[in-house]
C-alpha positions in Angstrom: 9.7 -16.0 8.9 7.9 -17.6 6.0 8.7 -16.6 2.4 6.8 -13.4 1.9 4.8 -12.6 -1.1 6.5 -10.3 -3.7 5.0 -7.0 -4.7 5.6 -5.6 -8.2 6.4 -2.2 -9.4 3.8 -0.1 -11.2 3.5 2.1 -14.3 1.2 5.1 -14.5 0.3 4.9 -18.2 -1.9 7.9 -18.3 -3.0 10.7 -15.9 0.3 12.1 -14.7 -0.3 15.4 -13.0 -3.8 15.8 -14.4 -5.1 13.2 -12.0 -4.1 15.5 -9.1 -7.1 17.6 -9.7 -9.1 16.8 -12.8 -8.7 13.7 -14.8 -8.8 9.9 -15.0 -5.7 7.9 -14.5 -4.7 4.4 -15.5 -1.9 2.4 -13.8 -0.8 -1.2 -14.4 1.5 -3.5 -12.4 5.0 -4.0 -14.0 6.4 -7.4 -13.0 9.9 -6.7 -14.3 10.7 -5.2 -10.9 9.5 -6.5 -7.6 10.3 -6.6 -3.9 9.6 -8.6 -0.8 10.2 -8.4 3.0 13.2 -10.5 4.2 15.5 -10.8 7.2 19.2 -10.2 6.8 21.3 -13.3 7.5 23.9 -11.5 9.6 22.7 -9.7 12.7 25.9 -7.6 12.7 24.5 -5.9 9.6 23.3 -2.4 10.2 19.5 -1.8 10.7 17.8 -0.6 7.5 17.5 3.2 8.2 14.7 3.7 5.7 12.6 1.0 7.2 13.4 2.2 10.7 12.1 5.7 9.8 8.9 4.2 8.4 8.5 2.1 11.6 8.8 5.3 13.7 6.3 7.0 11.5 3.9 4.1 11.9 4.3 4.2 15.7 3.5 7.9 15.8 0.4 7.3 13.6 -0.8 4.7 16.0 -0.1 6.9 19.0 -2.0 9.8 17.4 -4.9 7.4 16.6 -4.8 8.0 12.9 -3.8 4.4 12.3 -5.7 1.6 13.9 -5.4 -2.2 14.0 -1.7 -2.2 13.2 1.0 -4.1 14.9 3.6 -1.4 15.3 5.4 -3.2 18.0 6.1 -6.3 15.9 7.2 -4.1 13.0 9.7 -2.3 15.3 10.9 -5.6 16.7 11.4 -7.1 13.3 13.3 -4.1 12.0 15.6 -4.5 14.9 16.1 -8.1 14.0 17.2 -7.2 10.5 14.0 -6.8 8.5 14.5 -5.2 5.1 12.8 -4.9 1.7 14.7 -6.9 -0.8 13.8 -5.0 -3.9 14.8 -4.7 -7.6 12.5 -1.7 -8.0 14.7 1.4 -8.8 14.1 4.3 -6.4 13.2 7.7 -7.8 12.2 6.3 -11.2 8.4 6.6 -10.9 7.7 2.9 -10.9 6.4 2.6 -7.3 9.3 1.6 -5.1 7.6 3.1 -2.0 4.2 1.8 -3.0 5.4 -1.8 -3.2 7.1 -1.4 0.2 3.9 0.0 1.8 1.8 -2.7 0.3 4.2 -5.3 1.8 4.3 -3.7 5.2 0.5 -3.3 5.4 -0.1 -6.9 4.4 2.2 -8.3 7.1 1.5 -6.0 10.0 -2.1 -4.9 9.7 -4.3 -6.8 12.2 -7.1 -6.7 9.7 -7.1 -9.1 6.8 -6.6 -6.8 3.9 -8.6 -9.1 1.6 -11.7 -8.3 3.6 -11.3 -4.5 3.2 -13.2 -2.5 0.6 -11.0 -0.7 -1.9 -11.6 2.8 -0.6 -10.5 1.8 2.9 -7.6 -0.1 1.6 -6.6 3.0 -0.4 -6.8 5.1 2.8 -4.5 2.8 4.6 -2.0 2.8 1.8 -2.2 6.6 1.4 -1.4 7.1 5.1 1.6 4.8 5.0 3.0 6.2 1.7 2.6 9.8 3.0 5.7 9.1 5.0 7.7 9.1 1.8 6.0 11.9 -0.2 4.4 14.2 2.3 1.0 13.2 0.8 -0.2 10.2 -1.2 -3.2 9.1 -3.1 -2.6 5.5 -2.1 -2.8 4.6 -5.8 0.6 3.1 -6.2 0.5 0.7 -3.3 -3.0 -0.4 -4.3 -1.9 -1.4 -7.8 1.0 -3.3 -6.3 -1.2 -5.0 -3.7 -4.1 -6.0 -6.1 -1.6 -6.8 -8.9 -4.0 -5.6 -11.6 -4.7 -2.5 -13.7 -6.6 0.2 -11.8 -8.6 3.1 -13.3 -9.2 6.3 -11.3 -12.3 8.0 -12.8 -13.0 11.7 -12.7 -14.9 11.4 -9.4 -11.8 9.7 -7.9 -13.5 6.4 -7.7 -11.3 3.3 -8.3 -12.1 0.2 -10.3 -10.2 -2.8 -11.7 -10.1 -2.9 -15.5 -8.9 -5.4 -18.1 -6.3 -4.7 -20.8 -7.4 -5.9 -24.3 -5.4 -8.6 -25.9 -3.6 -6.7 -28.6 -2.4 -8.7 -31.7 1.4 -8.5 -31.9 2.5 -6.2 -34.6 5.0 -3.5 -35.6 3.7 -0.9 -33.2 4.7 -0.6 -29.6 4.2 1.2 -26.3 7.5 1.3 -24.6 9.5 2.7 -21.7 12.7 4.8 -22.1 15.1 4.9 -19.2 16.6 8.3 -18.7 19.1 6.9 -16.2 18.4 9.7 -13.8 16.6 9.4 -10.5 14.3 12.2 -9.3 12.2 13.3 -6.4 8.5 13.5 -6.9 7.5 16.1 -4.3 9.3 19.2 -5.8 7.9 18.4 -9.3 4.3 18.1 -8.0 4.7 21.3 -6.1 5.9 23.0 -9.3 2.8 21.8 -11.1 0.5 23.0 -8.3 2.2 26.4 -8.4 1.7 26.6 -12.2 -2.0 25.7 -11.6 -2.4 29.0 -9.7 -2.2 30.7 -13.2 -5.8 30.8 -14.5 -4.5 30.2 -18.1 -2.5 27.1 -17.2 -5.4 25.8 -15.0 -7.8 26.1 -18.0 -5.3 24.2 -20.2 -5.2 21.4 -17.7 -8.9 21.2 -17.3 -9.4 21.4 -21.1 -6.8 20.0 -23.5 -4.7 18.0 -21.0 -7.7 16.3 -19.4 -9.4 15.7 -22.8 -6.3 14.1 -24.3 -5.7 11.9 -21.2 -9.3 10.6 -21.2 -9.1 9.9 -24.9 -5.8 8.0 -24.5 -7.3 5.9 -21.7 -10.5 5.1 -23.7 -8.5 4.3 -26.8 -6.1 2.0 -24.9 -8.8 0.1 -23.1 -10.9 -0.2 -26.3 -8.0 -1.3 -28.4 -8.4 1.7 -30.8 -4.9 2.0 -32.1 -5.4 4.9 -34.4 -7.0 7.1 -31.7 -4.3 6.0 -29.2 -1.5 7.2 -31.5 -3.3 10.5 -32.3 -4.1 11.3 -28.6 -0.7 10.1 -27.3 0.9 12.6 -29.8 -1.4 15.3 -28.5 -0.3 14.6 -24.9 3.4 14.7 -26.1 2.9 18.1 -27.8 1.1 19.5 -24.8 3.8 18.4 -22.3 6.5 19.8 -24.6 4.7 23.2 -24.9 3.4 23.6 -21.3 5.3 21.2 -19.0 8.9 21.4 -20.3 10.2 21.9 -16.8 9.2 18.3 -16.1 11.1 16.9 -19.1 14.8 16.2 -18.4 16.9 18.7 -20.3 19.1 16.1 -21.9 15.9 14.5 -23.4 14.1 17.6 -24.8 15.8 17.4 -28.2 15.0 13.7 -28.4 11.4 14.5 -27.5 11.2 17.0 -30.4 13.0 14.6 -32.8 10.2 12.1 -32.2 7.5 14.6 -32.9 9.2 15.9 -36.0 10.1 12.5 -37.5 6.9 10.9 -36.5 8.8 7.7 -35.8 7.9 7.9 -32.1 6.3 10.1 -29.5 7.3 10.5 -25.8 5.4 11.6 -22.7 6.0 11.7 -19.0 5.7 8.5 -17.1 4.8 9.8 -13.6 6.3 13.0 -12.3 9.0 13.4 -14.9 12.3 15.0 -14.1 14.1 11.7 -14.7 13.1 8.1 -14.2 11.3 6.6 -17.2 9.5 8.2 -20.1 6.7 6.5 -21.9 6.9 6.2 -25.7 4.8 5.0 -28.6 5.7 4.1 -32.1 3.9 2.8 -35.2 7.1 1.2 -36.4 9.1 0.1 -33.4 12.1 -1.1 -35.5 12.4 2.5 -36.9 12.1 3.9 -33.4 14.8 1.6 -32.2 17.3 3.0 -34.7 16.4 6.6 -33.5 16.8 5.5 -29.9 19.8 3.2 -30.3 21.8 5.0 -27.6 19.1 4.7 -25.0 17.7 1.8 -22.9 14.2 1.0 -24.0 11.8 -1.7 -22.8 8.7 -2.8 -24.8 5.5 -2.9 -22.8 2.8 -3.7 -25.4 3.2 -4.7 -29.1 0.1 -4.2 -31.3 
């Protein structure tokens, strides 16, 4: 087997939860973590159970004629021969571990050259494969990993590639904070959907949450730093007030500390409940002191 292409993790910068129904979303590839398909050197090693389950899911999809032009037999054979996904992407941290795997499987075992597929069809394929892991999927994560570029979902659910402005390096920073805790996406999404059954909460999501999300995306893509800080803080305050169940309990005081000190602000990065949080600071050195006991990773200096 030739050396396979690697697929990077992804970060959903803006649009967590609100994208499910109402808003835009912006995701970027995150090359710090990546994975690629490989074969185990020792045949005595146990078969990868996770990949075996995915292979069985693919076979059923082919049999049910919901998946076409896919070489499910070669996939099953290779899994039996020790195929596995050699990945540094942490699972349950919201950075697209299942998305990268699905992108890798689709590229190798689809009988159609994915490069010739239009983005909506490509997304449909990825959504079907990733539904094995989450019950349902937008196909957004695998698409970002496969295309390896920032993707914007607009309010009509259309997708397009976008470009990140070249920020001048300064004292300000957009960063990741590692909670050190894995989580499962599906229960958290179900909780959000249950909350949306309340008319008051639904209005808040359609109004303030969506407005702040759109404003953050526009400010980030336009390089408007002042607006980005203001709208990011608005998102942070909204999530603290109305989505505290998604914020890990051990980080709720830290979340409030950032808002009160104005040294930094935090928001969910994906489903929440653990994984990574996304932060912003006008003075990253000051924020580092406040966050000295936590693992933080800079994303963009400006």
